[in-house]
C-alpha positions in Angstrom: 21.9 -4.5 -15.3 21.5 -6.2 -12.0 24.3 -5.3 -9.2 24.8 -7.0 -6.0 23.9 -5.1 -2.9 24.8 -6.1 0.9 22.5 -4.8 3.6 22.7 -5.2 7.5 19.2 -5.7 8.8 17.6 -7.3 11.8 17.5 -11.0 11.6 13.9 -11.3 12.6 12.8 -8.8 9.9 14.8 -10.8 7.4 13.1 -13.9 8.3 9.6 -12.4 8.1 10.5 -10.7 4.8 11.8 -14.1 3.3 8.5 -15.8 4.3 6.4 -13.0 2.8 8.5 -13.2 -0.4 8.1 -17.0 -0.6 4.2 -16.7 0.0 4.0 -14.1 -2.7 6.2 -16.2 -5.1 8.7 -13.2 -5.6 12.3 -12.9 -4.7 13.2 -10.7 -1.8 15.5 -8.7 -4.1 12.7 -7.9 -6.3 10.6 -6.6 -3.5 13.3 -4.5 -2.2 14.0 -3.2 -5.8 10.3 -2.4 -6.3 10.2 -0.5 -2.9 13.5 1.4 -3.7 11.9 2.2 -7.1 8.8 3.5 -5.6 10.7 5.8 -3.1 12.9 7.3 -5.8 10.6 7.5 -8.7 9.7 11.0 -9.9 6.2 9.9 -11.1 3.8 8.2 -8.8 3.4 4.5 -10.2 2.0 1.5 -8.2 5.0 -1.0 -7.7 2.3 -3.7 -6.9 -1.1 -4.4 -8.6 -4.1 -3.1 -7.0 -6.3 -6.2 -5.9 -9.4 -6.7 -7.7 -11.4 -6.4 -4.4 -9.9 -2.9 -3.6 -10.5 -1.8 -7.2 -14.2 -3.0 -6.8 -14.9 -0.9 -3.8 -13.3 2.2 -5.2 -15.7 4.9 -5.8 -13.5 7.6 -7.2 -15.1 10.0 -4.8 -12.7 12.8 -3.5 -12.9 13.4 0.3 -12.2 17.0 1.4 -9.2 17.1 3.6 -11.2 19.2 6.2 -14.1 16.8 6.5 -15.6 16.6 9.9 -16.5 12.8 9.7 -18.2 12.9 12.9 -20.6 15.8 11.9 -21.1 14.1 8.6 -22.0 10.8 10.1 -24.4 12.7 12.6 -26.3 14.3 9.6 -26.4 11.1 7.7 -28.2 9.5 10.9 -30.4 12.4 11.2 -31.5 12.2 7.7 -31.8 8.3 8.0 -34.1 8.3 11.0 -36.4 11.2 10.1 
């Protein structure tokens, strides 16, 4: 059951959001609903579909939280230029 909700927001944000919704061919109400659903959902679900491009570059590789990316890149370059 849908229920009406009144929000007070900055006019510039509203205009940009309306343009975004128009370009995506989805109502602003549905965008707000999907966002609130994602915030309040107990399970992690994607409110929006992942694009085919992003899915195509996903490797599934887990990156350690403590990775020193500068050191890893340095090691990569040292191996590459041996």
